[in-house]
N, CA and C atoms as a LAMMPS dump frame, in Angstrom:
ITEM: TIMESTEP
0
ITEM: NUMBER OF ATOMS
168
ITEM: BOX BOUNDS ff ff ff
-5.0000000000000000e+02 5.0000000000000000e+02
-5.0000000000000000e+02 5.0000000000000000e+02
-5.0000000000000000e+02 5.0000000000000000e+02
ITEM: ATOMS id mol type element x y z
1 1 1 N 144.594 34.812 -253.404
2 1 2 C 143.632 33.922 -254.017
3 1 3 C 142.462 33.778 -253.06
4 2 1 N 141.278 33.809 -253.573
5 2 2 C 140.085 33.749 -252.742
6 2 3 C 139.52 32.337 -252.707
7 3 1 N 139.052 31.955 -251.537
8 3 2 C 138.388 30.666 -251.346
9 3 3 C 137.031 30.956 -250.726
10 4 1 N 136.004 30.388 -251.298
11 4 2 C 134.655 30.617 -250.796
12 4 3 C 134.226 29.421 -249.946
13 5 1 N 133.894 29.718 -248.693
14 5 2 C 133.453 28.658 -247.788
15 5 3 C 132.191 28.004 -248.346
16 6 1 N 132.158 26.697 -248.299
17 6 2 C 130.998 25.961 -248.801
18 6 3 C 131.157 25.553 -250.254
19 7 1 N 131.632 26.451 -251.087
20 7 2 C 131.785 26.145 -252.509
21 7 3 C 133.137 25.492 -252.818
22 8 1 N 134.121 25.743 -251.956
23 8 2 C 135.475 25.235 -252.207
24 8 3 C 135.944 24.267 -251.13
25 9 1 N 135.014 23.53 -250.532
26 9 2 C 135.363 22.618 -249.449
27 9 3 C 136.233 21.45 -249.909
28 10 1 N 136.314 21.2 -251.219
29 10 2 C 137.123 20.09 -251.715
30 10 3 C 138.597 20.487 -251.908
31 11 1 N 138.921 21.759 -251.653
32 11 2 C 140.306 22.207 -251.774
33 11 3 C 141.073 21.929 -250.49
34 12 1 N 142.36 21.655 -250.626
35 12 2 C 143.206 21.451 -249.453
36 12 3 C 144.389 22.414 -249.533
37 13 1 N 144.968 22.733 -248.384
38 13 2 C 146.132 23.62 -248.331
39 13 3 C 147.397 22.775 -248.365
40 14 1 N 148.36 23.219 -249.148
41 14 2 C 149.653 22.554 -249.244
42 14 3 C 150.72 23.556 -248.83
43 15 1 N 151.631 23.139 -247.945
44 15 2 C 152.712 24.016 -247.502
45 15 3 C 153.669 24.265 -248.669
46 16 1 N 153.729 25.507 -249.113
47 16 2 C 154.61 25.874 -250.228
48 16 3 C 155.687 26.858 -249.772
49 17 1 N 155.931 26.922 -248.465
50 17 2 C 156.869 27.913 -247.944
51 17 3 C 158.287 27.71 -248.458
52 18 1 N 158.669 26.502 -248.804
53 18 2 C 160.01 26.246 -249.298
54 18 3 C 160.179 26.496 -250.787
55 19 1 N 159.103 26.822 -251.487
56 19 2 C 159.183 27.019 -252.925
57 19 3 C 159.635 28.416 -253.338
58 20 1 N 159.463 29.384 -252.467
59 20 2 C 159.758 30.765 -252.82
60 20 3 C 160.788 31.343 -251.867
61 21 1 N 161.725 32.141 -252.382
62 21 2 C 162.722 32.751 -251.491
63 21 3 C 162.086 33.836 -250.631
64 22 1 N 162.711 34.084 -249.499
65 22 2 C 162.254 35.169 -248.63
66 22 3 C 162.663 36.489 -249.274
67 23 1 N 161.742 37.418 -249.314
68 23 2 C 162.013 38.719 -249.914
69 23 3 C 162.253 39.745 -248.815
70 24 1 N 163.286 40.532 -248.974
71 24 2 C 163.622 41.567 -248.009
72 24 3 C 163.621 42.912 -248.719
73 25 1 N 163.011 43.9 -248.1
74 25 2 C 162.984 45.248 -248.635
75 25 3 C 163.855 46.134 -247.76
76 26 1 N 164.702 46.899 -248.388
77 26 2 C 165.591 47.808 -247.667
78 26 3 C 165.185 49.247 -247.963
79 27 1 N 165.259 50.087 -246.935
80 27 2 C 165.023 51.52 -247.086
81 27 3 C 166.269 52.218 -246.568
82 28 1 N 166.794 53.146 -247.334
83 28 2 C 167.984 53.857 -246.895
84 28 3 C 167.817 55.36 -247.016
85 29 1 N 168.322 56.067 -246.014
86 29 2 C 168.344 57.52 -246.022
87 29 3 C 169.733 57.976 -245.625
88 30 1 N 170.164 59.089 -246.14
89 30 2 C 171.45 59.667 -245.786
90 30 3 C 171.447 60.027 -244.297
91 31 1 N 172.549 59.752 -243.609
92 31 2 C 172.641 60.063 -242.174
93 31 3 C 172.467 61.549 -241.889
94 32 1 N 172.86 62.393 -242.831
95 32 2 C 172.774 63.837 -242.63
96 32 3 C 171.388 64.4 -242.934
97 33 1 N 170.519 63.569 -243.473
98 33 2 C 169.18 64.024 -243.858
99 33 3 C 168.208 63.78 -242.707
100 34 1 N 167.631 64.854 -242.136
101 34 2 C 166.629 64.625 -241.088
102 34 3 C 165.364 64.014 -241.693
103 35 1 N 164.761 63.077 -240.971
104 35 2 C 163.546 62.431 -241.464
105 35 3 C 162.372 63.407 -241.397
106 36 1 N 161.708 63.572 -242.504
107 36 2 C 160.505 64.399 -242.564
108 36 3 C 159.31 63.531 -242.166
109 37 1 N 158.204 64.147 -241.785
110 37 2 C 157.011 63.368 -241.448
111 37 3 C 156.577 62.429 -242.583
112 38 1 N 156.768 62.852 -243.827
113 38 2 C 156.39 61.987 -244.95
114 38 3 C 157.294 60.762 -245.037
115 39 1 N 158.582 60.921 -244.71
116 39 2 C 159.501 59.777 -244.681
117 39 3 C 159.056 58.777 -243.616
118 40 1 N 158.783 59.303 -242.434
119 40 2 C 158.366 58.443 -241.314
120 40 3 C 157.061 57.714 -241.644
121 41 1 N 156.114 58.406 -242.265
122 41 2 C 154.835 57.788 -242.636
123 41 3 C 155.059 56.665 -243.647
124 42 1 N 155.97 56.881 -244.603
125 42 2 C 156.275 55.856 -245.601
126 42 3 C 156.881 54.622 -244.932
127 43 1 N 157.832 54.835 -244.034
128 43 2 C 158.467 53.712 -243.329
129 43 3 C 157.431 52.955 -242.515
130 44 1 N 156.541 53.675 -241.838
131 44 2 C 155.529 53.018 -241.007
132 44 3 C 154.523 52.237 -241.846
133 45 1 N 154.286 52.663 -243.091
134 45 2 C 153.414 51.879 -243.977
135 45 3 C 154.06 50.538 -244.322
136 46 1 N 155.374 50.56 -244.554
137 46 2 C 156.073 49.335 -244.934
138 46 3 C 156.42 48.455 -243.737
139 47 1 N 156.623 49.085 -242.581
140 47 2 C 157.043 48.325 -241.399
141 47 3 C 156.315 48.848 -240.166
142 48 1 N 155.019 48.562 -240.041
143 48 2 C 154.25 49.095 -238.917
144 48 3 C 154.696 48.556 -237.554
145 49 1 N 155.494 47.489 -237.558
146 49 2 C 155.964 46.908 -236.303
147 49 3 C 157.127 47.687 -235.69
148 50 1 N 157.732 48.622 -236.435
149 50 2 C 158.861 49.397 -235.922
150 50 3 C 158.371 50.578 -235.085
151 51 1 N 159.041 50.794 -233.96
152 51 2 C 158.711 51.949 -233.113
153 51 3 C 159.408 53.189 -233.659
154 52 1 N 159.024 54.359 -233.143
155 52 2 C 159.678 55.604 -233.56
156 52 3 C 161.159 55.566 -233.215
157 53 1 N 161.503 54.99 -232.076
158 53 2 C 162.915 54.912 -231.673
159 53 3 C 163.711 54.032 -232.663
160 54 1 N 163.129 52.953 -233.107
161 54 2 C 163.82 52.087 -234.068
162 54 3 C 163.991 52.776 -235.421
163 55 1 N 163.009 53.566 -235.811
164 55 2 C 163.106 54.295 -237.073
165 55 3 C 164.189 55.355 -236.988
166 56 1 N 164.245 56.032 -235.834
167 56 2 C 165.279 57.067 -235.642
168 56 3 C 166.656 56.431 -235.659
């Protein structure tokens, strides 16, 4: 949702963190399947905080 500075100064933020469940995404690959560069690129798009060692 977009808020425009100056035009929306009458809006306030309300903590809604308890209203929605935490969503978790799982990625699975067969242990016998070597990761291709495209697999690694896909994982890094979804989880850029993971190192190559963690992905391996």
